[in-house]
N, C-alpha and C positions, 0 to 999 in steps of 0.2 A: 773308553774313549773319551777324549775331550776334543771340546767342540768351539774351536773358535769363532767369537762374532765378531761384526761389522761394529763400527760408531751406531750406527741403527738400534742396532740389538736382534737383526734379521741373521738365521742360519744360513751359513755360506756351505751349500752342499760341498762345495769341490776343494774345504780344508775342513777334513774332518783327519784325527790321528789321531792313533795307538797311545796309549800310554809306553807301550814297548818300542814306536817307533819316536819317542821321543825322546829313548833311553841308550837309543840306539841299537836294539834287541831286538830287528827285523824280524821276523821267523817269514819263511818261504824261502824262495832264490833272488838273491842278489844279483843286479846285473853286473856284469863283470867288467864292462864297458861303459860308465853314464856319459859320455861326450863325445863327439866325431872325431874322424880321424883330422880333421882340420883345424882341431881346436884343441889339444889334447889337457887335459884336466892339470889344474896348477899347483903347486906345492903346498900344502897348509899352511898359513902365520905360522909363529913360533907361538910355542905354550908361552900363557900367561897365568901367575897364582890370582887364587880367585881375590886373593887383599889386594895387588895390584887392580885388578882390575873394578873392585869396591872405592878404589882409592881415587883410579882417573876418576870412577862415577860422582866422585865426591864433590870432585874437584870440577869438573862441569857442570853439577848443577852450581855449586859457588859462583860461574862464572855465567850462569842462563838469567838471566835479569837486565833488562834497558837501560836502569841506572847502572848498574856495578859493569856491564858495558863499557858507558861510556866513563866509567872512574877508570879502567885499565888503557882505552883511552886518551886518556888525561896524563896519566903517570907515563905510559909510555913515552909521551913529548919529554917531561919531566919532571921531579918530584911537586908535591904540591901538600899548602896545609886546609883542611878543611876550608878556608873561610876559601878559599881559592875555585875550591870544586865548585861550593854551592855558586860563585859571582858565573862562576864557567859556565855549570850545567841549567841553571835554573831553576833551580828545588830547593828547598827547605833544607837549614842546618841537621837537625834530629832525623833526617830519609840520609841524607850523605854518612851523618854518624852510623845510622844503622849499616847499611851498607860496608859499609868502610869494616863494622863485625868482623861479616859474617866477610870480605875479604882477609882479613887475617888472621882467622878461625885457619881459614879454607891453606894458608900459606901462601898467598898470593900477593897482599902487600905488607910493608912490613913501617912502623914506623919511629919517627925519633924525638924524641922533642927538645925544642931548640925554644929556652926560654917558657914559653906563657901557651906556645903553639908547638902542634906537635905536624912533625912535615911528616906526609909517607910518600912512599915510594913501592914499585914493583921488587918483587925477591929473587924475580927472573925474567928474563927477556923472552924466553920460550913463550912464555903466559902471553905476553904480549902479541909472539906470532900466530898466535890463537886464536886470537880475536879479531888482529887484526883477515886472519882468511877468512874469518866466516861473515867478517863486516863488508869484506871484498865479496865474498859469495854471494851477498845477499844484496851487494846492488848494481852484481854481472843479471841479476834477476829481472830488475824493474827497467 
């Protein structure tokens, strides 16, 4: 039996599941109707491969830092070089460069050399929408 624990590390007696329940192999009778007649069961979401889910998780982790969110918001407005991001976000150049490396490795941004500078841009506008929606959601809660 697996016991889920809360943040306070106290066992929540109402949340106990067996390994068979987790794997979907529940023994005993399974209720044929889980939902009420007023709210029928919705069809399941289309299945995704574990590789797709892992890639989506990596992308969200790459976006999960306030400075990286701010960089994406800046790049959503226009292409920028490092010194422009440093000025706009009021953080150090090494910190901007570090976060740009993470975003570049995740395929969120791309850089193009122009003389001595590298100009960064968003690879895909869908990513800007993810960030914009998250920011809008956070602002609605305040």
